[in-house]
GUKEKOL-251409 format. One line per 2 residues: their letters; for each residue y, x, z of N, C-alpha, C, O. Coordinates in nm, 2 decimals. Example, Ala and Ser with C-alpha at 12.3 -4.5 7.8 and 13.67 -1.06 7.14 Angstrom:
% residues 2
as) -0.57/1.32/0.78/-0.45/1.23/0.78/-0.33/1.32/0.78/-0.33/1.42/0.85; -0.22/1.28/0.71/-0.11/1.37/0.71/0.00/1.29/0.79/0.11/1.34/0.80
***
This chain:
% residues 247
xx) 0.95/0.31/-0.96/0.90/0.40/-0.85/0.95/0.52/-0.86/0.93/0.58/-0.97; 1.02/0.57/-0.75/1.01/0.72/-0.74/0.98/0.78/-0.63/0.92/0.72/-0.54
xx) 1.02/0.92/-0.61/1.01/0.97/-0.48/1.10/1.03/-0.41/1.08/1.12/-0.33; 1.20/0.98/-0.44/1.35/1.01/-0.39/1.39/0.98/-0.22/1.38/0.87/-0.18
xx) 1.44/1.08/-0.14/1.44/1.03/0.01/1.57/0.95/0.04/1.68/0.99/0.02; 1.54/0.82/0.10/1.67/0.77/0.11/1.65/0.71/0.30/1.55/0.70/0.37
xx) 1.77/0.68/0.33/1.75/0.62/0.48/1.64/0.51/0.50/1.62/0.43/0.41; 1.58/0.52/0.58/1.47/0.41/0.64/1.55/0.30/0.71/1.64/0.32/0.79
xx) 1.51/0.19/0.70/1.56/0.06/0.81/1.49/0.06/0.91/1.37/0.07/0.90; 1.57/0.03/1.03/1.55/0.03/1.16/1.39/-0.04/1.17/1.38/-0.16/1.12
xx) 1.28/0.02/1.23/1.15/0.01/1.24/1.14/-0.10/1.34/1.20/-0.07/1.45; 1.07/-0.20/1.35/1.00/-0.30/1.48/0.89/-0.21/1.54/0.84/-0.10/1.50
xx) 0.86/-0.28/1.66/0.77/-0.21/1.72/0.62/-0.23/1.62/0.57/-0.34/1.59; 0.57/-0.09/1.60/0.44/-0.10/1.51/0.35/-0.02/1.60/0.37/0.09/1.65
xx) 0.26/-0.09/1.60/0.14/-0.05/1.69/0.02/0.01/1.59/-0.04/-0.04/1.49; 0.00/0.13/1.65/-0.14/0.16/1.55/-0.23/0.13/1.55/-0.30/0.12/1.65
xx) -0.28/0.11/1.40/-0.37/0.03/1.37/-0.54/0.08/1.44/-0.59/0.19/1.46; -0.60/-0.09/1.45/-0.74/-0.06/1.49/-0.83/-0.09/1.37/-0.79/-0.17/1.29
xx) -0.91/-0.06/1.36/-1.02/-0.15/1.26/-1.15/-0.17/1.34/-1.23/-0.09/1.40; -1.13/-0.34/1.31/-1.28/-0.40/1.36/-1.40/-0.38/1.30/-1.42/-0.41/1.18
xx) -1.49/-0.34/1.36/-1.60/-0.32/1.25/-1.74/-0.41/1.33/-1.79/-0.38/1.44; -1.78/-0.51/1.25/-1.89/-0.58/1.27/-2.00/-0.56/1.25/-2.03/-0.50/1.14
xx) -2.11/-0.59/1.34/-2.26/-0.51/1.27/-2.32/-0.58/1.15/-2.31/-0.69/1.12; -2.37/-0.51/1.10/-2.42/-0.61/0.97/-2.55/-0.70/1.02/-2.63/-0.67/1.10
xx) -2.56/-0.81/0.97/-2.68/-0.89/0.97/-2.84/-0.84/1.01/-2.92/-0.77/0.95; -2.87/-0.90/1.13/-2.98/-0.85/1.15/-3.01/-0.72/1.24/-3.12/-0.69/1.29
xx) -2.87/-0.65/1.26/-2.87/-0.52/1.30/-2.85/-0.56/1.50/-2.83/-0.67/1.54; -2.86/-0.45/1.56/-2.88/-0.44/1.68/-2.73/-0.37/1.75/-2.68/-0.38/1.86
xx) -2.68/-0.32/1.64/-2.56/-0.24/1.68/-2.45/-0.38/1.73/-2.45/-0.49/1.69; -2.38/-0.32/1.80/-2.28/-0.41/1.85/-2.14/-0.38/1.76/-2.10/-0.27/1.71
xx) -2.08/-0.47/1.76/-1.89/-0.46/1.71/-1.82/-0.35/1.78/-1.80/-0.36/1.91; -1.79/-0.27/1.72/-1.67/-0.15/1.79/-1.54/-0.21/1.77/-1.53/-0.32/1.72
xx) -1.42/-0.15/1.81/-1.30/-0.10/1.77/-1.31/0.05/1.70/-1.37/0.14/1.75; -1.25/0.06/1.60/-1.24/0.23/1.58/-1.07/0.26/1.58/-0.99/0.21/1.50
xx) -1.05/0.34/1.68/-0.89/0.36/1.68/-0.88/0.47/1.61/-0.95/0.57/1.62; -0.75/0.47/1.53/-0.71/0.56/1.39/-0.65/0.65/1.51/-0.72/0.75/1.54
xx) -0.57/0.64/1.57/-0.48/0.74/1.65/-0.60/0.87/1.70/-0.60/0.99/1.67; -0.70/0.82/1.79/-0.78/0.89/1.84/-0.89/0.93/1.76/-0.97/1.01/1.80
xx) -0.90/0.88/1.64/-1.04/0.90/1.55/-1.16/0.91/1.60/-1.22/1.02/1.60; -1.22/0.78/1.66/-1.34/0.76/1.75/-1.38/0.60/1.74/-1.29/0.51/1.73
xx) -1.49/0.58/1.74/-1.50/0.44/1.79/-1.49/0.39/1.93/-1.54/0.47/2.01; -1.43/0.26/1.97/-1.46/0.27/2.08/-1.54/0.17/2.15/-1.50/0.05/2.15
xx) -1.64/0.20/2.20/-1.74/0.10/2.25/-1.73/0.01/2.38/-1.79/0.03/2.48; -1.66/-0.08/2.35/-1.62/-0.20/2.47/-1.71/-0.32/2.50/-1.71/-0.42/2.43
xx) -1.79/-0.31/2.60/-1.85/-0.43/2.61/-1.75/-0.59/2.60/-1.79/-0.70/2.56; -1.63/-0.57/2.64/-1.53/-0.69/2.64/-1.50/-0.69/2.49/-1.47/-0.79/2.42
xx) -1.51/-0.58/2.45/-1.44/-0.58/2.32/-1.58/-0.63/2.19/-1.55/-0.66/2.08; -1.68/-0.62/2.24/-1.81/-0.63/2.17/-1.84/-0.81/2.16/-1.89/-0.88/2.07
xx) -1.79/-0.85/2.31/-1.81/-0.99/2.31/-1.70/-1.07/2.23/-1.72/-1.17/2.16; -1.60/-1.01/2.24/-1.48/-1.07/2.15/-1.49/-1.08/2.01/-1.42/-1.17/1.95
xx) -1.57/-1.01/1.95/-1.57/-1.01/1.78/-1.75/-1.06/1.75/-1.79/-1.09/1.64; -1.82/-1.04/1.86/-1.98/-1.11/1.85/-1.94/-1.27/1.83/-1.84/-1.33/1.89
xx) -2.04/-1.32/1.73/-2.05/-1.43/1.70/-1.93/-1.49/1.66/-1.89/-1.60/1.71; -1.86/-1.43/1.57/-1.74/-1.47/1.51/-1.70/-1.40/1.38/-1.75/-1.30/1.36
xx) -1.63/-1.45/1.32/-1.56/-1.37/1.21/-1.45/-1.28/1.26/-1.37/-1.33/1.34; -1.44/-1.18/1.23/-1.31/-1.09/1.23/-1.22/-1.03/1.16/-1.30/-0.96/1.08
xx) -1.13/-1.01/1.13/-1.04/-0.91/1.01/-0.96/-0.85/1.04/-0.86/-0.91/1.08; -0.97/-0.70/1.03/-0.84/-0.62/1.10/-0.70/-0.62/0.98/-0.71/-0.59/0.86
xx) -0.60/-0.64/1.04/-0.46/-0.63/0.94/-0.43/-0.50/0.96/-0.47/-0.42/1.05; -0.36/-0.46/0.84/-0.24/-0.34/0.86/-0.16/-0.30/0.96/-0.14/-0.19/1.00
xx) -0.09/-0.45/1.00/0.01/-0.43/1.10/-0.07/-0.42/1.25/0.00/-0.43/1.35; -0.22/-0.39/1.25/-0.28/-0.35/1.38/-0.33/-0.45/1.46/-0.41/-0.43/1.55
xx) -0.29/-0.57/1.43/-0.36/-0.70/1.53/-0.50/-0.73/1.43/-0.52/-0.68/1.32; -0.57/-0.82/1.50/-0.71/-0.85/1.43/-0.75/-1.01/1.44/-0.78/-1.06/1.55
xx) -0.74/-1.08/1.33/-0.74/-1.24/1.32/-0.91/-1.22/1.35/-0.99/-1.14/1.30; -0.93/-1.33/1.44/-1.04/-1.36/1.55/-1.09/-1.51/1.54/-1.01/-1.60/1.59
xx) -1.21/-1.54/1.48/-1.24/-1.69/1.45/-1.35/-1.70/1.51/-1.45/-1.65/1.46; -1.35/-1.80/1.64/-1.46/-1.80/1.71/-1.51/-1.97/1.69/-1.46/-2.07/1.72
xx) -1.64/-1.95/1.61/-1.69/-2.09/1.59/-1.73/-2.20/1.72/-1.71/-2.32/1.74; -1.80/-2.08/1.80/-1.85/-2.18/1.94/-1.73/-2.24/2.02/-1.75/-2.33/2.09
xx) -1.60/-2.19/2.02/-1.53/-2.26/2.09/-1.41/-2.30/2.00/-1.30/-2.31/2.06; -1.42/-2.31/1.88/-1.33/-2.39/1.77/-1.20/-2.31/1.79/-1.10/-2.38/1.78
xx) -1.18/-2.18/1.82/-1.05/-2.13/1.83/-1.05/-2.01/1.73/-1.15/-1.94/1.71; -0.92/-1.99/1.67/-0.87/-1.90/1.59/-0.73/-1.81/1.65/-0.63/-1.87/1.70
xx) -0.73/-1.70/1.64/-0.61/-1.61/1.68/-0.59/-1.48/1.67/-0.68/-1.40/1.63; -0.48/-1.44/1.70/-0.45/-1.29/1.66/-0.46/-1.24/1.77/-0.41/-1.29/1.87
xx) -0.55/-1.10/1.76/-0.56/-1.06/1.86/-0.54/-0.90/1.89/-0.59/-0.81/1.82; -0.46/-0.87/2.02/-0.39/-0.73/2.01/-0.53/-0.64/2.08/-0.59/-0.66/2.19
xx) -0.56/-0.55/1.98/-0.68/-0.46/2.03/-0.61/-0.38/2.15/-0.67/-0.37/2.26; -0.50/-0.32/2.13/-0.45/-0.25/2.27/-0.46/-0.32/2.39/-0.48/-0.25/2.50
xx) -0.43/-0.48/2.40/-0.43/-0.52/2.53/-0.48/-0.65/2.51/-0.40/-0.73/2.47; -0.61/-0.68/2.52/-0.68/-0.78/2.43/-0.66/-0.93/2.56/-0.74/-1.03/2.55
xx) -0.56/-0.93/2.65/-0.52/-1.03/2.71/-0.38/-1.12/2.61/-0.33/-1.23/2.63; -0.36/-1.01/2.52/-0.24/-1.06/2.40/-0.28/-1.15/2.33/-0.39/-1.11/2.29
xx) -0.27/-1.25/2.28/-0.33/-1.35/2.19/-0.22/-1.42/2.14/-0.12/-1.45/2.21; -0.23/-1.46/1.97/-0.12/-1.54/1.94/-0.19/-1.63/1.90/-0.26/-1.59/1.81
xx) -0.22/-1.79/1.93/-0.28/-1.90/1.90/-0.25/-1.92/1.74/-0.14/-1.91/1.69; -0.38/-1.96/1.68/-0.36/-2.00/1.54/-0.45/-2.16/1.53/-0.56/-2.19/1.57
xx) -0.36/-2.22/1.44/-0.48/-2.36/1.42/-0.60/-2.29/1.37/-0.60/-2.18/1.30; -0.72/-2.35/1.40/-0.82/-2.32/1.37/-0.89/-2.30/1.21/-0.88/-2.40/1.13
xx) -0.93/-2.21/1.18/-1.02/-2.19/1.04/-1.11/-2.30/1.04/-1.18/-2.32/1.14; -1.12/-2.40/0.91/-1.21/-2.49/0.95/-1.34/-2.44/0.84/-1.43/-2.51/0.85
xx) -1.34/-2.36/0.79/-1.44/-2.28/0.69/-1.55/-2.20/0.78/-1.51/-2.10/0.85; -1.67/-2.24/0.78/-1.78/-2.16/0.84/-1.82/-2.04/0.72/-1.77/-2.04/0.61
xx) -1.89/-1.98/0.76/-1.92/-1.85/0.71/-1.83/-1.78/0.63/-1.87/-1.74/0.52; -1.70/-1.76/0.66/-1.60/-1.66/0.61/-1.66/-1.53/0.57/-1.74/-1.49/0.65
xx) -1.65/-1.46/0.47/-1.67/-1.35/0.44/-1.64/-1.24/0.53/-1.52/-1.27/0.56; -1.66/-1.15/0.57/-1.61/-1.01/0.69/-1.53/-0.92/0.56/-1.43/-0.85/0.59
xx) -1.57/-0.94/0.44/-1.47/-0.85/0.31/-1.33/-0.90/0.29/-1.24/-0.82/0.24; -1.28/-1.05/0.35/-1.18/-1.09/0.33/-1.06/-1.01/0.32/-1.05/-0.98/0.45
xx) -0.96/-0.95/0.27/-0.84/-0.91/0.31/-0.73/-1.01/0.39/-0.69/-1.11/0.34; -0.70/-0.96/0.50/-0.58/-1.02/0.58/-0.50/-0.96/0.62/-0.52/-0.86/0.69
xx) -0.38/-1.02/0.60/-0.26/-0.96/0.60/-0.15/-1.02/0.67/-0.16/-1.14/0.67; -0.05/-0.99/0.73/0.06/-1.08/0.83/0.18/-1.03/0.75/0.19/-0.94/0.67
xx) 0.27/-1.12/0.78/0.41/-1.12/0.68/0.51/-1.02/0.75/0.60/-0.95/0.69; 0.48/-1.01/0.87/0.55/-0.93/0.94/0.49/-0.89/1.06/0.38/-0.93/1.09
xx) 0.56/-0.78/1.15/0.48/-0.74/1.28/0.51/-0.86/1.37/0.62/-0.90/1.39; 0.43/-0.90/1.42/0.45/-1.03/1.53/0.50/-0.97/1.64/0.48/-0.85/1.67
xx) 0.56/-1.05/1.68/0.62/-1.06/1.87/0.58/-1.15/1.92/0.64/-1.26/1.91; 0.47/-1.15/2.01/0.41/-1.23/2.09/0.47/-1.37/2.15/0.42/-1.49/2.16
xx) 0.62/-1.30/2.18/0.69/-1.42/2.24/0.75/-1.50/2.15/0.76/-1.63/2.17; 0.81/-1.45/2.03/0.86/-1.52/1.91/0.82/-1.52/1.80/0.89/-1.53/1.70
xx) 0.69/-1.53/1.79/0.62/-1.52/1.63/0.63/-1.60/1.54/0.56/-1.58/1.44; 0.71/-1.74/1.54/0.69/-1.82/1.48/0.71/-1.78/1.33/0.65/-1.85/1.24
xx) 0.77/-1.68/1.29/0.86/-1.62/1.14/0.69/-1.55/1.10/0.69/-1.55/0.98; 0.58/-1.51/1.15/0.49/-1.45/1.12/0.38/-1.55/1.02/0.34/-1.66/1.06
xx) 0.34/-1.48/0.89/0.26/-1.57/0.84/0.11/-1.49/0.83/0.12/-1.37/0.81; 0.02/-1.54/0.84/-0.11/-1.51/0.82/-0.19/-1.54/0.68/-0.21/-1.65/0.64
xx) -0.22/-1.43/0.62/-0.29/-1.43/0.48/-0.41/-1.40/0.47/-0.43/-1.29/0.52; -0.54/-1.50/0.40/-0.65/-1.44/0.42/-0.68/-1.44/0.24/-0.63/-1.54/0.18
xx) -0.75/-1.36/0.18/-0.75/-1.34/0.07/-0.90/-1.33/0.05/-0.96/-1.25/0.12; -0.95/-1.41/-0.05/-1.11/-1.38/-0.08/-1.13/-1.29/-0.17/-1.08/-1.31/-0.28
xx) -1.19/-1.19/-0.16/-1.24/-1.08/-0.28/-1.31/-1.12/-0.41/-1.32/-1.03/-0.49; -1.36/-1.22/-0.43/-1.44/-1.24/-0.57/-1.36/-1.35/-0.62/-1.35/-1.35/-0.74
xx) -1.30/-1.47/-0.55/-1.27/-1.60/-0.59/-1.14/-1.57/-0.59/-1.10/-1.49/-0.52; -1.08/-1.63/-0.66/-0.91/-1.68/-0.67/-0.88/-1.79/-0.57/-0.85/-1.91/-0.61
xx) -0.89/-1.77/-0.45/-0.85/-1.84/-0.32/-0.81/-1.78/-0.24/-0.86/-1.68/-0.21; -0.69/-1.81/-0.16/-0.65/-1.79/-0.06/-0.61/-1.91/0.07/-0.57/-2.02/0.06
xx) -0.64/-1.82/0.20/-0.60/-1.94/0.30/-0.48/-1.85/0.37/-0.48/-1.72/0.38; -0.38/-1.98/0.41/-0.29/-1.92/0.52/-0.21/-2.01/0.61/-0.22/-2.13/0.62
xx) -0.12/-1.93/0.68/-0.08/-2.05/0.81/0.04/-1.94/0.85/0.04/-1.82/0.82; 0.15/-2.03/0.92/0.20/-1.98/1.00/0.18/-2.00/1.15/0.10/-2.08/1.20
xx) 0.25/-1.91/1.21/0.19/-1.94/1.36/0.29/-2.06/1.40/0.41/-2.07/1.38; 0.20/-2.15/1.47/0.29/-2.25/1.53/0.26/-2.37/1.40/0.32/-2.48/1.43
xx) 0.19/-2.38/1.29/0.14/-2.45/1.21/0.03/-2.54/1.28/-0.05/-2.50/1.37; 0.03/-2.66/1.22/-0.12/-2.74/1.26/-0.25/-2.71/1.18/-0.36/-2.73/1.23
xx) -0.22/-2.67/1.07/-0.35/-2.63/1.00/-0.35/-2.54/0.90/-0.25/-2.54/0.84; -0.43/-2.47/0.86/-0.45/-2.39/0.74/-0.42/-2.40/0.61/-0.52/-2.47/0.57
xx) -0.35/-2.37/0.50/-0.35/-2.44/0.36/-0.46/-2.35/0.27/-0.45/-2.23/0.25; -0.55/-2.44/0.23/-0.66/-2.35/0.13/-0.57/-2.35/-0.02/-0.52/-2.46/-0.05
xx) -0.56/-2.24/-0.10/-0.51/-2.26/-0.22/-0.59/-2.18/-0.35/-0.62/-2.07/-0.36; -0.61/-2.27/-0.42/-0.67/-2.18/-0.57/-0.55/-2.14/-0.66/-0.47/-2.20/-0.72
xx) -0.57/-2.03/-0.66/-0.45/-1.98/-0.80/-0.47/-1.95/-0.89/-0.59/-1.90/-0.88; -0.41/-1.94/-1.02/-0.44/-1.88/-1.15/-0.31/-1.78/-1.18/-0.19/-1.80/-1.19
xx) -0.40/-1.66/-1.19/-0.27/-1.53/-1.25/-0.31/-1.53/-1.36/-0.22/-1.46/-1.42; -0.43/-1.55/-1.48/-0.46/-1.51/-1.58/-0.59/-1.48/-1.56/-0.65/-1.49/-1.45
xx) -0.67/-1.43/-1.70/-0.80/-1.42/-1.67/-0.80/-1.24/-1.77/-0.72/-1.18/-1.84; -0.94/-1.21/-1.74/-1.00/-1.10/-1.81/-1.08/-1.11/-1.91/-1.19/-1.17/-1.90
xx) -1.03/-1.04/-2.05/-1.15/-1.11/-2.14/-1.25/-0.98/-2.14/-1.22/-0.86/-2.13; -1.36/-1.01/-2.14/-1.47/-0.92/-2.17/-1.56/-0.95/-2.25/-1.65/-1.03/-2.23
xx) -1.53/-0.88/-2.37/-1.61/-0.90/-2.52/-1.73/-0.82/-2.50/-1.81/-0.83/-2.59; -1.76/-0.73/-2.40/-1.91/-0.68/-2.40/-1.97/-0.77/-2.35/-2.09/-0.76/-2.39
xx) -1.94/-0.88/-2.26/-2.05/-0.95/-2.22/-2.07/-1.06/-2.32/-2.19/-1.07/-2.35; -2.01/-1.13/-2.37/-2.02/-1.21/-2.48/-1.92/-1.25/-2.56/-1.81/-1.20/-2.52
xx) -1.90/-1.31/-2.67/-1.77/-1.35/-2.73/-1.71/-1.50/-2.64/-1.78/-1.60/-2.63; -1.59/-1.47/-2.61/-1.53/-1.55/-2.57/-1.51/-1.57/-2.43/-1.43/-1.65/-2.37
xx) -1.62/-1.46/-2.35/-1.63/-1.46/-2.21/-1.52/-1.39/-2.13/-1.48/-1.28/-2.17; -1.48/-1.45/-2.04/-1.34/-1.37/-1.90/-1.40/-1.43/-1.79/-1.49/-1.51/-1.77
xx) -1.33/-1.35/-1.71/-1.33/-1.39/-1.55/-1.19/-1.41/-1.53/-1.10/-1.36/-1.60; -1.16/-1.48/-1.44/-1.02/-1.51/-1.39/-0.98/-1.41/-1.29/-1.05/-1.38/-1.19
xx) -0.89/-1.36/-1.30/-0.83/-1.21/-1.20/-0.79/-1.27/-1.06/-0.74/-1.38/-1.05; -0.81/-1.18/-0.98/-0.79/-1.19/-0.87/-0.70/-1.11/-0.79/-0.70/-0.99/-0.84
xx) -0.62/-1.13/-0.67/-0.54/-1.04/-0.62/-0.63/-0.96/-0.55/-0.73/-0.99/-0.49; -0.57/-0.82/-0.56/-0.66/-0.69/-0.49/-0.55/-0.59/-0.49/-0.45/-0.58/-0.57
xx) -0.59/-0.52/-0.36/-0.50/-0.40/-0.33/-0.35/-0.43/-0.29/-0.25/-0.37/-0.34; -0.35/-0.56/-0.17/-0.25/-0.64/-0.12/-0.19/-0.54/-0.05/-0.25/-0.45/0.00
xx) -0.04/-0.56/-0.03/0.03/-0.48/0.08/0.14/-0.58/0.10/0.20/-0.62/0.00; 0.20/-0.64/0.23/0.29/-0.69/0.27/0.43/-0.61/0.30/0.43/-0.50/0.36
xx) 0.52/-0.66/0.26/0.63/-0.57/0.28/0.76/-0.68/0.27/0.78/-0.75/0.17; 0.86/-0.68/0.38/0.95/-0.75/0.39/0.92/-0.91/0.35/0.99/-0.98/0.27
xx) 0.85/-0.94/0.40/0.81/-1.10/0.39/0.74/-1.13/0.29/0.70/-1.25/0.29; 0.70/-1.05/0.18/0.63/-1.09/0.04/0.51/-1.00/0.02/0.50/-0.88/0.05
xx) 0.40/-1.08/-0.04/0.31/-0.98/-0.07/0.29/-0.93/-0.20/0.29/-1.00/-0.30; 0.28/-0.79/-0.21/0.27/-0.73/-0.33/0.10/-0.69/-0.38/0.02/-0.63/-0.30
xx) 0.07/-0.72/-0.52/-0.06/-0.69/-0.53/-0.07/-0.63/-0.68/0.03/-0.63/-0.75; -0.18/-0.59/-0.73/-0.22/-0.58/-0.85/-0.14/-0.46/-0.91/-0.15/-0.43/-1.04
xx) -0.08/-0.39/-0.84/0.00/-0.28/-0.86/-0.05/-0.19/-1.01/-0.16/-0.16/-1.04; 0.03/-0.17/-1.05/-0.01/-0.06/-1.16/0.13/0.02/-1.21/0.22/0.03/-1.12
xx) 0.16/0.09/-1.34/0.25/0.19/-1.35/0.38/0.13/-1.41/0.49/0.18/-1.41; 0.33/-0.01/-1.49/0.44/-0.05/-1.54/0.47/-0.21/-1.49/0.56/-0.28/-1.55
xx) 0.39/-0.26/-1.40/0.41/-0.37/-1.36/0.42/-0.40/-1.20/0.40/-0.29/-1.15; 0.43/-0.49/-1.12/0.38/-0.54/-0.98/0.38/-0.69/-0.99/0.46/-0.75/-1.05
xx) 0.27/-0.75/-0.91/0.31/-0.87/-0.90/0.33/-0.88/-0.76/0.33/-0.79/-0.68; 0.37/-1.01/-0.74/0.42/-1.06/-0.63/0.38/-1.22/-0.57/0.37/-1.31/-0.65
xx) 0.35/-1.23/-0.42/0.33/-1.37/-0.38/0.47/-1.38/-0.26/0.52/-1.30/-0.19; 0.49/-1.49/-0.28/0.60/-1.57/-0.21/0.53/-1.68/-0.14/0.46/-1.76/-0.20
xx) 0.55/-1.69/0.01/0.52/-1.81/0.08/0.61/-1.88/0.16/0.57/-1.93/0.26; 0.73/-1.88/0.10/0.85/-1.92/0.21/0.87/-2.09/0.18/0.95/-2.17/0.24
xx) 0.80/-2.12/0.06/0.87/-2.27/0.00/0.72/-2.36/0.07/0.65/-2.32/0.16; 0.70/-2.47/0.00/0.62/-2.58/0.01/0.50/-2.53/-0.08/0.39/-2.59/-0.04
xx) 0.49/-2.45/-0.18/0.37/-2.39/-0.23/0.38/-2.26/-0.29/0.47/-2.22/-0.36; 0.25/-2.17/-0.27/0.30/-2.05/-0.31/0.36/-2.01/-0.45/0.32/-2.08/-0.54
xx) 0.44/-1.92/-0.49/0.51/-1.89/-0.59/0.46/-1.75/-0.64/0.48/-1.64/-0.57; 0.40/-1.74/-0.74/0.36/-1.60/-0.81/0.47/-1.55/-0.92/0.53/-1.63/-1.00
xx) 0.49/-1.43/-0.92/0.58/-1.40/-1.00/0.55/-1.20/-1.04/0.47/-1.13/-0.98; 0.61/-1.16/-1.10/0.58/-1.03/-1.14/0.70/-0.93/-1.15/0.81/-0.99/-1.15
xx) 0.70/-0.80/-1.16/0.83/-0.71/-1.13/0.78/-0.61/-1.26/0.68/-0.55/-1.25; 0.85/-0.59/-1.37/0.83/-0.51/-1.45/0.92/-0.37/-1.41/1.04/-0.36/-1.38
xx) 0.81/-0.27/-1.41/0.89/-0.12/-1.36/0.97/-0.06/-1.45/0.93/0.01/-1.54; 1.07/-0.07/-1.43/1.19/0.02/-1.53/1.15/0.16/-1.52/1.14/0.20/-1.41
xx) 1.12/0.23/-1.63/1.15/0.35/-1.64/0.97/0.40/-1.58/0.94/0.49/-1.52; 0.90/0.30/-1.64/0.75/0.30/-1.61/0.66/0.45/-1.60/0.66/0.53/-1.69
xx) 0.61/0.46/-1.51/0.54/0.58/-1.47/0.44/0.61/-1.58/0.37/0.52/-1.62; 0.41/0.71/-1.63/0.28/0.74/-1.72/0.17/0.80/-1.65/0.17/0.90/-1.59
xx) 0.06/0.73/-1.66/-0.04/0.72/-1.57/-0.10/0.86/-1.58/-0.10/0.91/-1.69; -0.14/0.92/-1.48/-0.19/1.04/-1.47/-0.32/1.05/-1.51/-0.40/0.95/-1.51
xx) -0.36/1.18/-1.55/-0.48/1.22/-1.61/-0.60/1.20/-1.44/-0.59/1.25/-1.33; -0.69/1.12/-1.51/-0.80/1.10/-1.43/-0.77/1.00/-1.31/-0.84/1.02/-1.21
xx) -0.69/0.90/-1.31/-0.66/0.80/-1.22/-0.78/0.72/-1.19/-0.85/0.67/-1.29; -0.81/0.71/-1.08/-0.93/0.63/-1.03/-0.91/0.51/-1.00/-0.96/0.41/-1.06
xx) -0.82/0.49/-0.88/-0.76/0.38/-0.85/-0.65/0.38/-0.76/-0.63/0.47/-0.68; -0.58/0.27/-0.78/-0.46/0.26/-0.72/-0.46/0.19/-0.57/-0.55/0.10/-0.56
xx) -0.39/0.20/-0.47/-0.36/0.15/-0.35/-0.22/0.09/-0.32/-0.13/0.17/-0.36; -0.19/-0.02/-0.27/-0.02/-0.06/-0.24/-0.04/-0.04/-0.09/-0.14/-0.09/-0.03
xx) 0.06/0.04/-0.03/0.06/0.05/0.10/0.19/0.03/0.16/0.28/0.10/0.11; 0.22/-0.04/0.27/0.36/-0.04/0.34/0.35/0.02/0.44/0.26/-0.01/0.52
xx) 0.46/0.13/0.47/0.46/0.20/0.58/0.62/0.19/0.60/0.69/0.17/0.50; 0.67/0.20/0.73/0.79/0.21/0.75/0.93/0.10/0.69/1.05/0.12/0.70
xx) 0.84/-0.02/0.64/0.88/-0.14/0.62/0.95/-0.07/0.43/1.06/-0.10/0.38; 0.86/0.00/0.39/0.88/0.04/0.24/0.73/0.03/0.17/0.63/0.04/0.24
xx) 0.75/0.01/0.03/0.65/-0.01/-0.04/0.57/0.12/-0.12/0.62/0.16/-0.22; 0.46/0.16/-0.09/0.37/0.28/-0.16/0.29/0.26/-0.29/0.23/0.15/-0.29
xx) 0.27/0.31/-0.35/0.14/0.30/-0.44/0.11/0.44/-0.44/0.18/0.54/-0.47; -0.03/0.46/-0.39/-0.14/0.58/-0.37/-0.20/0.54/-0.50/-0.23/0.43/-0.56
xx) -0.23/0.68/-0.55/-0.32/0.70/-0.68/-0.41/0.82/-0.64/-0.36/0.93/-0.62; -0.53/0.77/-0.64/-0.65/0.89/-0.61/-0.70/0.95/-0.76/-0.76/0.88/-0.84
xx) -0.68/1.05/-0.78/-0.71/1.10/-0.91/-0.85/1.21/-0.90/-0.87/1.30/-0.81; -0.92/1.16/-1.00/-1.07/1.28/-0.99/-1.10/1.29/-1.14/-1.07/1.21/-1.23
xx) -1.17/1.43/-1.16/-1.21/1.44/-1.31/-1.36/1.38/-1.32/-1.40/1.28/-1.27; -1.46/1.46/-1.40/-1.57/1.43/-1.42/-1.64/1.39/-1.30/-1.70/1.29/-1.34
xx) -1.66/1.42/-1.16/-1.73/1.36/-1.07/-1.60/1.29/-0.99/-1.51/1.33/-0.92; -1.65/1.19/-1.03/-1.57/1.05/-0.98/-1.57/1.06/-0.83/-1.46/1.03/-0.78
xx) -1.68/1.09/-0.76/-1.70/1.12/-0.58/-1.56/1.25/-0.57/-1.51/1.26/-0.46; -1.53/1.29/-0.62/-1.47/1.44/-0.58/-1.32/1.42/-0.63/-1.30/1.45/-0.75
xx) -1.22/1.38/-0.56/-1.11/1.38/-0.56/-1.01/1.50/-0.56/-0.98/1.55/-0.45; -0.93/1.55/-0.68/-0.85/1.61/-0.69/-0.75/1.65/-0.64/-0.72/1.75/-0.59
xx) -0.68/1.53/-0.66/-0.54/1.48/-0.61/-0.47/1.34/-0.60/-0.45/1.27/-0.70; -0.43/1.32/-0.45/-0.35/1.22/-0.42/-0.22/1.22/-0.45/-0.15/1.29/-0.39
xx) -0.17/1.12/-0.56/-0.04/1.11/-0.57/0.04/0.97/-0.52/-0.02/0.87/-0.53; 0.16/0.96/-0.46/0.19/0.87/-0.42/0.33/0.86/-0.44/0.42/0.95/-0.42
xx) 0.36/0.72/-0.49/0.53/0.70/-0.55/0.56/0.58/-0.44/0.47/0.52/-0.37; 0.72/0.57/-0.44/0.78/0.50/-0.34/0.86/0.39/-0.45/0.92/0.42/-0.54
xx) 0.84/0.26/-0.40/0.88/0.15/-0.48/1.03/0.16/-0.45/1.06/0.12/-0.34; 1.15/0.20/-0.53/1.28/0.18/-0.54/1.34/0.01/-0.56/1.39/-0.02/-0.67
xx) 1.33/-0.07/-0.47/1.37/-0.21/-0.55/1.53/-0.22/-0.58/1.58/-0.32/-0.63; 1.60/-0.11/-0.54/1.72/-0.14/-0.58/1.75/-0.09/-0.73/1.85/-0.13/-0.78
x) 1.66/-0.02/-0.79/1.64/0.00/-0.93/1.55/-0.12/-1.00/1.53/-0.11/-1.12
***
């Protein structure tokens, strides 16, 4: 990764993201859309009806995945124009967590969206759900990317590693990014393929690094590091690195 300036590839029509906020169980609050550009929540009766009584997951690409159990329908919703939807096969599983991560492999075109793949990632278990626009069904896949030994718990105790801090870039999904290695998920073939990229000239981990996030912007991949000192709730710096795939 480096911070050199290079030419940016031509951008597709990228919409400013919305966040879909669902009310907590037992709450009288209605679901709302939060618009990033206007920095405010949009309380809309139609929007609330769209998200109420169904699962919904916001994507970094600006669309919202909606699963409506009552009508057995699942689709991508454009919050800028809620008449614009991309139909998907219905997600068969009930009770899916609202904390799932949802990403798209590409910025979808409502007219020709077949190349777009939708990925749902369970936060606590090594399980993903995925489908292409136009598929007949979702695929549920249990993956194995290794385990983390936890000697403090008990001898021989370990937990399976899960995908976290996932970003989609150029049709691939990158996750568990660090200063010396980056994991990759490809879903082009008949089965998911997991691999890793060793970071040449690995970055030295900065002092006080609290957490890293992978972010796609302008069809490039970035790693954002949050830096804190003794007070973990007080950030003193944010560091950003750009992945240079050519190197």
